[in-house]
C-alpha positions, 0 to 999 in steps of 0.5 A: 861742518856740524851734523844734526838729525833730520827732524824726528829721525835718526838720519845724521845730516850736515848743516849744509846740503849740496843741491845738484840741479846744475849738474849737467848741460841738458838745460843749457846752463849747467856744469860739465862733469869735471866741474861737478866732480871738483865741487863734490870733492870740495863739499866732502872735504869740508865735511858735507855728507848731504846731497840733493837731486831730483829725477827731473834735474837736467833731464836725468843727467844730475842723477846719472852724474852723481851715480858715476861720481859717488862710486866707492863712497855711496854709503858715506853719503846721505843721498836724496832725490825726488819724484813728481814732475812729469818725465814724458810730455803727453803721458798723464801717468808720467807725473804727479804724486800717484803710486804708479808714477812713484814706483816707476820714478824710484826704479828709474832713479835707482838705475841712474844713481847706480845704487840699491837704495835712496836715503831720503825720497822727496815728494817734489810738489803737491799735484792737487789730485792724488789722495794723500792716503795713497801717497803715504801708503805707497811711500811706506811700501817703499820704506818697507822694501828697503829701496827708500830709508826716509821720506820727505815732502817739498812744496806742499801746503801746511794743512796737507802735510799735517794731514799726511803725517797725522794719517801716517801716525794713525796707520803706523806708516812712515811719516815725512821727516823733512820739509823742503821749501823756498826760504830766504831773507827775500822769501819768508812767507813760509813763516806763516804756516809751514815753519810752525807746522814743521817745528811742531811736527818735528820735521827738519826744514831744508830751505831751497833758494836761500840766496833768492836766485842770486838776488841776495848776492848783490847780482842785481840792481835797480837798473835791472828792475827798471829794465824788467819789461825788456827782459823777455824770452829770447834775449836773456838767459832762462835763469835770469828771466825766471829771477826777474819774474819771481824775485826782482822787486823794489822791496827785495832789492832793498833787502839785498842792500841791507845784506850787502851793508852787513857783509861790508861791515864784518868783511864777509860776502853777501852770499855768506850773510844770507846763508848764515841768516837762514842757517840760524832760523828756528827749525832749519836743518840744512839749507841747500846750496846751489852753485855753477862754479867751484868758486861760488861753492867755496864762497858759500861754504864760508858761511860755516866760519862765523856767526851773526851778531844779535845786532846784525840779526835784528837789522836783517830781520827788520829789513825783511819782516813780513806780516803774518796775517790772520789769525797770527797777528790777532792772537799775538796782539797785546789786547788779545793776549791780555784776554787769553792769559789774564795779564800773566806772562807765560813762556811757551814750551820749546821742544 
């Protein structure tokens, strides 16, 4: 395991992050505590130090289990949690980005995690309502109080994150140092705006769902696609239903086939190929692993043991390539570059 700084901060994190959304059985499909302990020990044994959770995961059980399992080693771990998702149905102030929900959520998370501080506190998602100056000022208050060390943002549009960090810089507040987004071979939309923004603002990117809900492991086939209409609530597990509705398309199955071909050629599992690809993407700090079983986690950690060849990267990139759209495709075209630069090749500055 290698380590790197999380964005424009001094926080040292492992090149893989262990996500704990599967800790606890409240949602009907998570792992019992003994399995969670086994997985944590394996992750630590391989050198991992970066743990991700959220106040809403398994209705708070994820944080509670982590609180118990991290006793005696809390200071050795970079512990991240999140707030925003509603915790009390019917209560308009029990969710969202507002200061009230933020402060109540921090207090509850600290209690469940049995700790005095959170290393990295994520805003879980954009609520489209709360003024961004309220969010950034409240987060800065948390950093100033010592209850939170660094702040990050998840599932926000690029223009709003850029506004937030510009405001933080002007006011002398704590900026977002990390960006958490869905990013995989099957989901590259973030390369249009979010990834370039994060690189320009020096924010560390921590991709979630790097295996596209299991699609890139070879778990699904064309038969699943053909039976898509029959996979309805009541007759399939919740996670499989979500997978089918958001990821299972003919194009994405073709991407998974390419992943499987590369895996066979170099003697690795498809999951390891998909993880290695996203680990090597520009701007990516630590992809977030999610595993129900210790065997799955063991396989995922195998992505640390090899590098993809240039040829295999080209094949994977080609199979999953997306159109960047306007204005990116226009300004990158040879004709426009000729007009912009007078026919002279200019190498961009790469920080």
